[in-house]
Structure formats: structure tokens, C-alpha cells
KOLLOKOL-848580 format. One line per field, with one value per residue (C-alpha): x, y, z; residue number from 0. Coordinates in pm, whole numbers, plus 50000, padded with zeros to 5 digits. Example, Ala and Ser with C-alpha at 12.3 -4.5 7.8 and 13.67 -1.06 7.14 Angstrom:
! KOLLOKOL-848580
px c(51230;51367)
py c(49550;49894)
pz c(50780;50714)
resi c(0;1)
***
This chain:
! KOLLOKOL-848580
px c(27890;27973;28258;28368;28387;28582;28819;28888;28894;29190;29223;29176;29254;28904;28801;29000;28705;28534;28852;29002;29377;29539;29906;30157;30472;30714;30562;30684;31015;31080;31013;31279;31517;31505;31768;31623;31255;31097;30881;30706;30592;30419;30280;30090;29940;29837;29672;29462;29421;29040;29066;29361;29372;29672;29607;29761;29990;30145;30216;30368;30597;30696;30807;30986;31187;31248;31565;31739;31645;31776;32083;32153;32127;32349;32605;32592;32646;32948;33090;33054;33208;33507;33541;33539;33767;34016;34000;34357;34451;34420;34104;34071;33712;33734;33813;33995;34003;33625;33590;33816;33602;33290;33426;33527;33185;32985;33207;33170;32797;32739;32897;32699;32445;32630;32956;32957;32937;33262;33574;33828;34074;33820;33711;34069;34098;33782;33887;34235;34069;33829;34119;34318;34015;33968;34326;34338;34009;34112;34410;34196;33938;34208;34346;33998;33940;34256;34148;33804;33959;34188;33894;33692;33978;34023;33652;33637;33931;33738;33423;33583;33696;33332;33235;32872;32806;32843;32537;32573;32452;32349;32139;31979;31890;31728;31525;31419;31303;31096;30949;30861;30683;30481;30384;30290;30079;29905;29840;29717;29492;29316;29151;29374;29535;29324;29248;29512;29471;29415;29574;29226;29209;29547;29451;29123;29297;29552;29317;29305;29666;29829;29538;29553;29930;29919;29675;29870;29580;29705;29824;30111;30198;30532;30623;30529;30889;30950;30994;31045;30789;30728;30653;30452;30354;30170;30105;30279;30266;30424;30639;30479;30137;30187;30036;29737;29663;29657;29424;29186;29197;29087;28812;28681;28696;28469;28218;28179;28260;27929;28081;28361;28115;27897;28163;28406;28316;28676;28994;29359;29634;29951;30248;30557;30531;30502;30703;30961;30888;30972;30687;30372;30115;30016;30095;30136;30303;30075;30286;30543;30341;30274;29905;29692;29650;29302;29210;29263;29006;28757;28782;28766;28452;28293;28338;28308;28128;28407;28649;29016;29345;29706;29918;30294;30419;30569;30242;30056;30313;30286;29901;29872;30197;30145;30517;30681;30785;31158;31093;30855;31121;31374;31138;31061;31438;31524;31236;31377;31710;31528;31360;31676;31910;31745;31383;31380;31367;31228;31553;31816;32083;32312;32601;32953;33211;33556;33492;33371;32998;32815;32457;32331;31988;31955;32034;32214;32442;32512;32601;32825;33014;33083;33202;33435;33573;33644;33782;34016;34124;34235;34326;34085;34093;33824;33939;33853;33511;33397;33209;32979;32651;32622;32960;33006;33191;33069;33217;32995;32631;32472;32265;31911;31839;32007;31854;32046;32425;32696;33047;33337;33690;33940;34229;34280;34233;33975;33604;33341;32966;32791;32429;32230;31866;31822;31608;31758;31842;32027;32228;32333;32402;32647;32809;32874;33018;33253;33367;33452;33638;33839;33905;33767;33560;33193;33145;33319;32993;32726;32383;32209;31866;31787;31598;31903;32141;31925;31919;32293;32385;32171;32437;32690;32675;32760;32804;33054;33215;33393;33767;33983;34357;34608;34791;34687;34964;34853;35077;35026;35117;35140;35030;35203;34914;34861;34721;34973;34701;34801;34603;34603;34815;34771;34629;34756;34606;34810;34724;34995;35257;35088;34916;34549;34458;34098;33797;33711;34063;34065;33722;33841;34161;33961;33737;34025;34287;34309;34097;34236;34426;34532;34890;34876;35007;35012;34721;34449;34552;34496;34157;34053;34144;33926;33640;33674;33670;33374;33173;33252;33106;33429;33529;33904;33869;34076;34341;34691;34714;35061;35166;35444;35650;35572)
py c(65644;65371;65148;65404;65681;65436;65361;65730;65865;66077;66232;66612;66802;66918;66558;66531;66553;66248;66046;65779;65778;65432;65440;65179;65077;65280;65599;65519;65378;65699;65899;65704;65719;66098;66253;66605;66587;66281;66523;66646;66295;66251;66596;66523;66214;66405;66671;66409;66157;66141;66038;65784;65411;65192;64824;64594;64444;64793;64787;64440;64522;64848;64672;64400;64656;64952;64816;64754;65105;65286;65068;65137;65513;65491;65304;65570;65839;65649;65593;65967;66051;65830;65951;66325;66271;66107;66395;66481;66179;66173;65985;65816;65814;65706;65354;65410;65039;65030;65343;65188;64867;65073;65280;64959;64804;65102;65153;64794;64772;65062;64883;64814;64534;64393;64376;63994;63984;64176;63982;63934;64191;64466;64359;64387;64736;64848;64703;64871;65204;65162;65052;65363;65581;65420;65457;65832;65890;65731;65949;66256;66120;66024;66380;66520;66262;66378;66727;66650;66441;66732;66976;66736;66664;67037;67079;66787;66926;67255;67064;66854;67167;67248;66949;67086;67011;66642;66426;66261;65908;66028;66304;66062;65817;66112;66198;65829;65825;66140;66011;65677;65852;66055;65749;65551;65839;65856;65491;65483;65783;65725;65432;65465;65116;64825;64531;64269;63962;63605;63330;63253;63610;63559;63225;63362;63664;63457;63157;63262;63406;63141;63153;63534;63536;63284;63508;63823;63974;64268;64342;64129;63909;64073;63933;63579;63453;63558;63246;63379;63418;63673;63553;63805;63653;63337;63461;63322;63552;63470;63770;63738;63800;64149;64353;64118;64114;64497;64490;64229;64409;64737;64578;64404;64729;64909;64621;64588;64931;65118;65455;65455;65320;65618;65887;65801;65772;65768;65587;65677;65445;65646;65447;65466;65106;65055;65375;65160;64968;64631;64665;64653;64512;64852;65097;65054;65276;65510;65729;65890;65844;65549;65530;65295;64944;64930;64600;64746;65037;64792;64526;64784;64949;64612;64503;64838;65080;65328;65510;65438;65619;65597;65881;65927;65978;66317;66438;66342;66544;66839;66844;66797;66869;67249;67294;67576;67525;67487;67186;67031;67057;66896;66613;66560;66539;66305;66071;66059;65952;65687;65551;65554;65405;65236;65134;64995;64656;64476;64510;64667;64402;64452;64215;64183;64049;63980;64239;64518;64626;64673;64804;64765;64826;64521;64147;64155;64430;64215;63917;64140;64293;63950;63811;64095;64076;63707;63715;63991;63840;63508;63629;63390;63339;63241;62874;62873;63016;62851;62573;62819;62835;63207;63283;63313;63522;63723;63462;63180;63111;63286;63087;63200;63139;63464;63762;64012;64023;64230;64263;64173;64243;63988;64206;64452;64189;63945;64019;63772;63808;63741;63634;63811;63741;63470;63406;63466;63096;63054;63374;63248;62897;63034;63258;62963;62765;63062;63054;62684;62749;63029;62811;63080;63044;63117;63212;63539;63644;63735;63877;64128;63978;63669;63535;63577;63442;63127;63046;63117;62881;62608;62572;62468;62079;62118;62453;62306;62100;62379;62385;62592;62520;62537;62212;61890;61644;61282;61042;60686;60370;60011;59786;59453;59227;58970;59213;59504;59757;60117;60326;60693;60760;61144;61438;61785;62104;62412;62755;62993;62762;62760;62458;62482;62324;62355;62150;62081;61955;61731;61601;61516;61359;61136;61017;60961;60783;60413;60462;60216;60310;60101;60071;60073;60428;60784;60905;60671;60735;61107;61046;60808;61052;61310;61059;60985;61352;61413;61121;61284;61613;61800;61915;61919;61945;62264;62175;62029;61686;61553;61212;61141;60834;60525)
pz c(38547;38292;38203;37944;38209;38433;38160;38081;38438;38542;38883;38917;39230;39261;39315;39641;39884;39738;39671;39898;39874;39926;40026;39900;40072;39876;40013;40366;40256;40061;40380;40571;40282;40275;40491;40495;40389;40560;40769;40454;40355;40692;40696;40365;40519;40838;40628;40447;40731;40698;40343;40341;40367;40433;40357;40622;40348;40312;40680;40673;40375;40534;40849;40645;40453;40697;40851;40518;40397;40715;40735;40360;40408;40723;40527;40248;40506;40650;40302;40227;40563;40495;40140;40229;40537;40305;40053;40138;39941;39564;39452;39115;38988;38628;38515;38192;38092;38125;37917;37651;37656;37616;37326;37142;37213;37092;36785;36674;36750;36510;36214;35898;35922;35613;35797;35807;35428;35388;35309;35577;35449;35461;35808;35924;35775;35948;36282;36252;36192;36491;36712;36618;36684;37027;37123;37027;37195;37515;37547;37508;37755;38007;38009;38065;38343;38522;38495;38641;38919;39011;39032;39241;39483;39534;39605;39839;40040;40075;40156;40431;40611;40694;40908;40945;40572;40621;40706;41044;41134;41483;41333;41083;41363;41559;41250;41211;41574;41538;41202;41366;41647;41415;41201;41522;41635;41295;41300;41655;41666;41332;41143;40846;40868;40762;40989;41043;40821;40925;40726;40593;40457;40279;40137;40005;39846;39664;39576;39203;39198;38978;38723;38713;38666;38392;38204;38287;38471;38684;38937;39050;38748;38708;39048;38955;38958;39323;39550;39895;40165;40444;40791;41003;41338;41238;40883;40582;40283;39945;39822;39485;39629;39778;39502;39456;39837;39836;39530;39686;40019;39860;39664;39971;40171;39922;39923;40295;40457;40417;40532;40274;40009;40066;40103;39822;39454;39347;39461;39393;39482;39567;39437;39223;39114;38740;38636;38454;38134;38303;38559;38353;38594;38737;38470;38090;37836;37634;37408;37624;37947;38168;38262;38468;38322;38154;38317;38671;38598;38447;38715;38994;38846;38789;39162;39343;39111;39180;38956;38987;38917;39027;39154;39204;39556;39471;39327;39650;39849;39617;39655;40026;40214;40194;40176;39984;39631;39699;39931;39676;39406;39631;39706;39331;39264;39549;39453;39098;39254;39464;39153;38950;39204;39488;39430;39079;39256;38964;38774;39011;39069;39359;39409;39553;39325;39481;39745;39515;39527;39208;39147;38788;38640;38427;38453;38124;38260;38558;38332;38113;38418;38558;38237;38167;38523;38523;38162;38252;38589;38431;38086;37928;37554;37301;37314;37687;37631;37309;37482;37657;37448;37519;37358;36983;36716;36423;36193;36324;36267;36563;36810;36741;37117;37186;36988;37201;37203;37373;37223;37459;37356;37494;37346;37077;36812;36946;36974;37100;37134;37470;37428;37700;37608;37871;38175;38516;38591;38262;38311;38648;38509;38240;38501;38721;38426;38368;38732;38679;38356;38528;38828;39064;39380;39302;39661;39564;39397;39652;39562;39794;39692;39895;39594;39366;39616;39678;39304;39279;39562;39405;39141;39400;39422;39790;39953;40202;39930;39755;39777;39546;39532;39258;39348;39507;39628;39667;39848;39747;39954;39857;40142;40181;40065;39800;39542;39591;39517;39582;39833;39912;40222;40236;40047;40074;39915;39817;39704;39588;39753;40096;40235;40301;40625;40753;40853;40491;40390;40704;40612;40254;40384;40623;40332;40097;40304;40217;39895;39644;39323;39026;38917;38538;38475;38601;38386;38497;38864;38814;38645;38913;39182;39014;38987;39361;39449;39223;39390;39728;39602;39513;39165;39101;38722;38701;38961;38901;39075;39157;39295;39530;39452;39642)
resi c(0;1;2;3;4;5;6;7;8;9;10;11;12;13;14;15;16;17;18;19;20;21;22;23;24;25;26;27;28;29;30;31;32;33;34;35;36;37;38;39;40;41;42;43;44;45;46;47;48;49;50;51;52;53;54;55;56;57;58;59;60;61;62;63;64;65;66;67;68;69;70;71;72;73;74;75;76;77;78;79;80;81;82;83;84;85;86;87;88;89;90;91;92;93;94;95;96;97;98;99;100;101;102;103;104;105;106;107;108;109;110;111;112;113;114;115;116;117;118;119;120;121;122;123;124;125;126;127;128;129;130;131;132;133;134;135;136;137;138;139;140;141;142;143;144;145;146;147;148;149;150;151;152;153;154;155;156;157;158;159;160;161;162;163;164;165;166;167;168;169;170;171;172;173;174;175;176;177;178;179;180;181;182;183;184;185;186;187;188;189;190;191;192;193;194;195;196;197;198;199;200;201;202;203;204;205;206;207;208;209;210;211;212;213;214;215;216;217;218;219;220;221;222;223;224;225;226;227;228;229;230;231;232;233;234;235;236;237;238;239;240;241;242;243;244;245;246;247;248;249;250;251;252;253;254;255;256;257;258;259;260;261;262;263;264;265;266;267;268;269;270;271;272;273;274;275;276;277;278;279;280;281;282;283;284;285;286;287;288;289;290;291;292;293;294;295;296;297;298;299;300;301;302;303;304;305;306;307;308;309;310;311;312;313;314;315;316;317;318;319;320;321;322;323;324;325;326;327;328;329;330;331;332;333;334;335;336;337;338;339;340;341;342;343;344;345;346;347;348;349;350;351;352;353;354;355;356;357;358;359;360;361;362;363;364;365;366;367;368;369;370;371;372;373;374;375;376;377;378;379;380;381;382;383;384;385;386;387;388;389;390;391;392;393;394;395;396;397;398;399;400;401;402;403;404;405;406;407;408;409;410;411;412;413;414;415;416;417;418;419;420;421;422;423;424;425;426;427;428;429;430;431;432;433;434;435;436;437;438;439;440;441;442;443;444;445;446;447;448;449;450;451;452;453;454;455;456;457;458;459;460;461;462;463;464;465;466;467;468;469;470;471;472;473;474;475;476;477;478;479;480;481;482;483;484;485;486;487;488;489;490;491;492;493;494;495;496;497;498;499;500;501;502;503;504;505;506;507;508;509;510;511;512;513;514;515;516;517;518;519;520;521;522;523;524;525;526;527;528;529;530;531;532;533;534;535;536;537;538;539;540;541;542;543;544;545;546;547;548;549)
***
């Protein structure tokens, strides 16, 4: 064998007897996420148990994620149950306002590149034509949506009659128990799981991590921005190091385990990591396919003398589960769903905004959704948004920092451009500024990702120092002293006419009572009150401040 043969190697099924199959975390998580086919995932492992290896980092990551995966599916089952049980009520599926927004956005984005060079009269004519097109299209779409909703409601009513068709949480929990028993038995009766690490092992494996990631040496550099850590017993493992630890563990195994060194000339890592364009530290795009990163094959051959390839989870099950074709097809389809909706963790952004849960594929989609929601909630105009660096219009010189824009329509006449080519922190920073402009509570935005949520909360000057009211009444007193300086006698906070009374308002009141004020005019008093609040960690910039007579 040579470096050239290592570079060009692709697994063939006839190679299976001399191939070591290394199982990544997503294999086990898929098994637990499958309501009907989890058994087939484990059957494939059992059939190849003499030729598989599970690095201990796979085991750690599996244990760290299993509860969130099972709870997520149980929650989905509960939602489905509630949804179908309420099928007697009419359900509304399509958001016509969002469809209208999308139509306008796509119509304007397809305008000529020379649009900005047209005179204003022609621009107005074009926009009127597009607006008429959108309005007429929306009416047709709305009628179709109603028709589809009626059909679906009818089907749901029929479906809900047959209770046996519904997945049951109790049934899923029983399947999880049996699946866990089989996995435990596989782990305990074979030597498929690697040895537990010491902290010294971890430290050695990641000693060159920063240097590798700076040079984009795979695997793992796509996770370089992760800041969280996993705690496993007395082990501390950076989240960004998972892929690299698996890689170093595998190389070490084939350098010290004489039995495996002699038996296996080829290694296949079974993983669905790197199937998206955004995750390029395992697979890279070659034509229409995604293939193993060249540097992985070369480094692996250099350090172990073995050939390397990657295999998708569904392909491993197809080869070794010995299931019938119908089951294999179902598994392929369900894994595609997992990849599309649940396990594209590199880009999938799940967040709750004002009580509504959203799951979007890209950070820029998340930014766009939040901007549209806040703008519509508060009826914001361009004059409110113009100081945000990421907002511009077609009539301005575009900020070259943002080479990717999304059209937002404030109304039928007004279009603004939202710059979305930003790093994650800047996206969240501008979202936070929009919350301040809108006078809304940023705590109404909650990210599922601990990493995202931690960064988001860092924008709050004081997490406990956020108070949102639409009116603040300040009572002033003038003590009988030589100077006659006004002091704060009381502060009351109101929202929608109702007084806010909680530990936070009492804390603010205690800090402010007897604070001095000047007597020159109303305006400086208001400004000074805002300054005092700001120094205490509270921003009242968007609140109405009234003063009682004294």
C-alpha cells in the first residue's frame, strides 16, 4: 500500500472481514430517536460485534445526550396526541402573513441587478406591479390553503377515531428500556467499548488542539467556537474536543493493540457527521458527493499504516442488520428526517420567542425571524431601525461588512435590507439592540443551546436588573434643610396600568429613596433619574418617566 492507495481508498462490502468499524455517537442517538426501528440499529451492531469499536468518547457523548433525545421524542408524541385529539376543532396550518412576506421578498430579490440605477418613477412603477402581483397571488394561495386545511382536518378526525394508530409514550418508554438492556449487554459481554480515559489521556489528546484548529487540520476545527465543557466523573472534556479525541483514540488503538493491528488493514468510521456543507472537518464536497477529507486519510495512513473511509449510519444498517428491504427503506427515510430536522446541530437553531418554539436551519434565518417578529409586534418604522448597522435601504450606499442581505417589508411601501453575513455574537448583539429599541424584554427569547443562551445572556448588563414597564412614577420630596434639595420619596412602576410590585421593584425603591435631585427644571430631573437608574444597572431609556408634584 502507498499514500496514493490510501488517498483513493473507498470501502467495498467484500472488505468487511478485514475492516474495523468505529461507531460514532449519532448512531446510538438515532436508535433511540427511532420510534419503530431502534431494534434494527442494535441488531446490526450485534451481527458485527467482533469487528466494531466504540471509543469511550462516543460512550460519554451518548450518555450526555440520551435524555434530551428521548425527552424530545416523548414531547413530540405528546404534541401529536394533543393535536390529533383536538382534531374536532378546526386547525389553521398556514400563516398567510408569512407567505405574503416571502412572496414579496422573493419577488424583489429577483429584480434586475441594475435596479438601483433606475429613476425613482420607474422604481415606483415596478414596486406597484409587484405589489399587485403579490396581493392577487396571496388570494389564490389563501383559497388553496383553506382547501388543504379542510382536507387535513377531515383526515385528522378519521385518524383520531383509531386510537391504536397513535404512538404512545408508555410504549416508547418500554422500547427504550429494552433497547437500553440490549446495549448494556452488548457493552458488558464484549470488548467493543474502549478503555475509560484519565484526565492525562484527555490532556494529551488535546495538547495540539488549538494549533490544529488554527490551521484547519481535521477533524474538529468546525467545533472550535464551542465554549462549554462536559463533566464525566472527575473528567473535564471541552465540547469542542470531541471529534479530535475520537480521532486520537482511534490512532492510539491501532498503534498499541497488536491484535487489531494484525487483524484489520482497513478502518471505517460510521458517522453522519459532515453530510452538510457547513461541517467540513470530516467530509468535503467533491462534485455532488461528500467524501472523506483528504488530510484524514493521509494522516491516518501515516500514523497507523491503515486505509480509512467513512460510512453513513444507514449504509451500515443496510449491510449488516439483515432486515428485509421494506425496513431498510424506512430506516433510510427516517434518518434523512433526523438529519434534516434534528441532528444538523452545527446549524439548527432552536429557540422560544414570546412562548412560540422555532427550529431553523441557519443563524441568518433565526436573525430574520426575530427581526420580523419584533418589527411587526411594535410596528417599527425605518426611523426606529436606521441606527442599527445591519439595517439599510436600497437607496443608501450598502455597508460592505454585510455581503448578504435579506429584504424585509415594513409595509406595502417600505422595504429595508437586513445584513445577515455576521458572526454569531454580532447577530445576537444586533438582536439585543432591537429588543431595546422595541422596548421588549429580551428574556422572552430563550435558546435551547446552552452555548447560545450563555452568549445571549451576556448581553444583559444584569440578569436580575431587567425591569420592563411602560410608566414610572417618581415622587419627589423637598426636605426642610438649608439647601432645599429635592430627594426621591417613592418610585412606582406600571405596566398596562397595573402596578408592578416584586422583589426587584422593592430593591430599586430601597436604593433610590432619598437620592438627591436638582430643582432647575423637569427635563434635567428626568435625565438625572435615568442616569441614577443606569448606574444601578437598570436601563429606563424607553420608559415614560413622570414626576409627582412636591
